[in-house]
N, C-alpha and C positions, 0 to 999 in steps of 0.2 A: 194661483197659475198652475195649470195641470202640468205634472211631470211627465216628460217623454219616457215612455217604456218601449225597451227592445223586446219584441215577441220572444225572440230566442231565450232571453234571460227569463221570462215568464215560464217559459216550458221548462226550464231547468229547475226553477223553484219548485214546480209540481212534480219533480222526480221522486218517485216513491221506491224506497230501497226493497220493499218487499217484492215488489214486481220485478226489481233487478235480480232479486234472488231466485224467483221463479225462473227467469230466463236462463240464468246461470245453471240451474238444475236440469233445465231442459237440454241445454247443450251438453252438459256433462253426461246425462244418462243416454242422449241419442235419439231419443223420440218424447213426444208429450206424454204417451201413455206409461212410459217407465217413470218419468218425473211425476205424474200423478200417483204411482203406487209408492214412490218413496215419500211424498208430500202428503199423502192421504187427502188429496184433493180430487175434485172431479175434472174431466176434461174440458167442459164449457168454462169452469172456474180458471183454469190455467191459460186456457186461449184468450180469455178476457181481460186477464193481467198483462198477457203479452201485448194485446192490442193498445191497452193503457199505456204500457212503456213505450210502443213506438210512437203514440201520440204526443207523450211528454218529450221524447227526443227528438221528434219531427223527421224520423227516418225509418224506413223499413229494415228489419233485422233479419227476416227470413225470406227466401224465395223458394217457391215449389221446384222439386227435382223428382218428378214422377210422382212416387207415394210417399217419398221422404222429405224432410225439410233441409234445405242448406243455408249457411249464413251468407248474407251479402257481405260486401266490404265493411259497411257500417257495422254489421252484425259481429264480424270478428274483431273489430276495434273495441266494440262494447264489451264482448267476452274477455279481452284482454284486460281491460280495466276492472270489469268485475270480479276476475279471478284474483287480481291483485288486492281488491277492497276486502273480500271475503277471507283471504289468506291473512290480511293484516289484522281482520277481527279476531279470527282464531288465535294467532300470535298475541295479541292484546290480552284475551281472556287469561292465556297460559301465563304471561308476565306478571298480571295483576295477582293470579291464583297462587303461584309459585314464587313470586318474588324474584324472577329471573331478570337479569339485566339484558339488554341488546338482542336482536333478533339474528340468527344465523342466515346465511345465504341459503336458499331453496334450491334444491335441484330435483326436478320433476323428470323421472325415470320410467319409460316403457320398457317392460321386459318381455319378449316374446315368450310364449308358453311352451315352446319347444327347447329353451335353454335349460340346461341343469343348473341347479341353484348353486353348485360348487363354483361355477364358472361365473354367475352372476355375481358373487360375492367378491371374487377375485378382481372383477372388472371395475366395481363399484368402489372397493375399499381405497384406492389411492385418493378419492375424492374426499373421504373422511380424515385423511392424514394431511390435508392442507393445512397452514397455519390459522387462516381464518375458518371459523367453525362453519359448517356445511350440514344442512338438514335435508336428509334424503327422503323423498317421497316416492315409493314404487309402485308401478301399477302393471298388471299382469294381463295377458290377453292374447288373440290372435295378431300376429304382425301387421296385417293391412288395417285392422281397426286401430292400431296404436299410431300407425304411420298417418292415418286421418287425423288424428288429434294433434299432430305437430302443426297442422293448419291453422288451427285456432288457438295456439300457444298454451294448449293444455298440457303440452309436455314439452321438455327442454330436448330430450334426445330419445331414441329408441334402440335398444340393444337386441341384435337378432343374430340367427345363423344364415341369413341370407339378405342379399341387398334388396331395396325397396323394389317390388314387381311392377309390371305394367298395369296392374288393376288398381294400384294407388292413384286416386285422382287428386295428387298433391305433387308438386314439384319439389322432389326430397333429393338430397345427397347422400350417398352411401360411403361412409369412411372405413376403409379397411383396417381393421384392429390387428389381424394375423390370422395364422393358419397352424393348424397342427394334425397328425395322423390319429389313428384310432388304436385303443388298447383292448384287447379281449380279455374278459375276466370272468372269475367264477368263484364259488366256494373253495377250499383247499383242496377238497377231494375231487370235485369236479375238474378244476384246473390241472390237477396231477393225472387224472385219468385221460385227459385230452391234449396233453402237452406235447407228447411225442407224436412227430410228423405234422405239427402245426404248419399251414393251415388245412391240410387234407384231413386232419383229425376232425374237423368240425362237420363233415359229410355224417349225417345221421345223429349228430349231437343234440342234445336239448338246447333250445336256443329262445331268448326273450327278444323280440322286436319293438322298435318304436313304432308309433301308429302309421299308417298308409298316408302319404303325402307330405310327411317331413323330409326335410333336407337329408338327415341321418338314414332314414328308412331308404330313400331312393338310392343313396350311396352304397348301402349295405346290399340292395337287392342287385344292383348293378355288378358289384364285386363278386357276389356269391355265384352269379352266373358267368361271369368271366374266369372264375377258377374252377367252374365245374363243380361246386360244393353245395350240398343242400341239406343245410340242418333241419333238424325235426322241431318246428316250432311249437312252443309251450304257451306262448302268450303274446299279445300285442298292446301297448301302452302308450296313451297320449301323454301321460305325466311322466317324467324322466325319473323322478323320485321314487315314485311307486315301483317302476320297473326295476329299480335297484333293490328295493326291499324283498321283491320276489327272488331276485338273484341272490340276495343275502342268506335266503332260506333254501337255496338249493334246487329251486324250480328249473333254472337252466343258466346256461353261459349267457353273456352280454356284452355289448361293446360300449365303450366311453372315450370321450376325447381324451388324447395322451395327456393334454394340459392339466388335467385334474386327476390323472392315475393314481397319484400318490394320496390325495384325499379320500378317493374312492377306496383305496385300500385301507386306510385308517379308519374311515367312519363305517364301514360296512363289513370289515373283516374278511374280505375277498381277496384273491391272490392272482396275479398277472398269468396269463395263459400265453399271450405272444401279442406282438405290435405289427401294425401294418401302417407303413409310411405312405403307400402309393393311394390310400383313400385321404384326401385333404379336405378337412371340415375347416371352413372360414367364418369369421365373425366381424360383425359390422356395427358401427355406431350411426344411426340414420338421423339427420337433421335437415331442417329447411334451409340451413345456411352453408354456403360452399366454405365460407371462412369461419370458423368457430371462435366465438368470443367468451362463452360461460366458462369460468376459471376450473370449475369443477369437471366439465366435459373435456377440456384442454387436458386436464390431469389423467382423466380415464384412458384417453387415447394415447398419450405419451407412455404411461406406465405399461399399457397392454403391447405397445409395440417394443418397448425397451426391455421388459422384463418376461412377462406372461407367454409371449409368443415370440421371444428373441432367438430361439433355437429352430 
């Protein structure tokens, strides 16, 4: 007597985890071309594996959106499972290799490239202090790119200095963590030379600016214009850390968020020139959930509101 076989079960028996891994890499890298470069495979090879995976699952995983690939609803669900599968595989290797027990809760954080590292640490540190162990995985990049990755569950939360913008093709919720003013700083010699008469003393003073298009740069440009103050710009920097190194070496004065004023003084050996409370810099945790459930994300938001930005 012939056994009745469910065709869906037959498809699942043919699921090839190499194909699943190639799919996972394409989504993580954003394009087939970038995945090919990482995997050292040709584009036709990857495309063939993706078609085989779709055939095995009986569902389309990608839909064309202009020249880019967008995940279908089934694709988003498959990616979520694939991400968990390969994370478990990595953790299994570590447990066997290192003899470690139990796996910690993972926190996948996207960090906007405009955020200073001192604030990033202060924001994430409360998650590491939870009773249950948390393993933080940080990714760095443009805010819109990071927000897009929330939609495919590649990230749990994005930390940024602006809410999710209209360009984001994701329904995202921006949770305000807090706000603070700006502190103007420089080497002891530069700070002493320009402290008297601040902020008028900034007119003609050597100054280091964040890159154009950033939230902080727009705030500074507007404030300088309102004050009628025109510093002598010595450099513009996309990386806040690089800007501070130039400031540490006396190239010019610079501004930091007041929340990390003390850390900046200690780490870079600079001194406070003056504070401006009328410029308000805000910080956000962006998620696809209105009501947050991840315990580490809840801890980050609570600590930021209660301690970091309490004043």
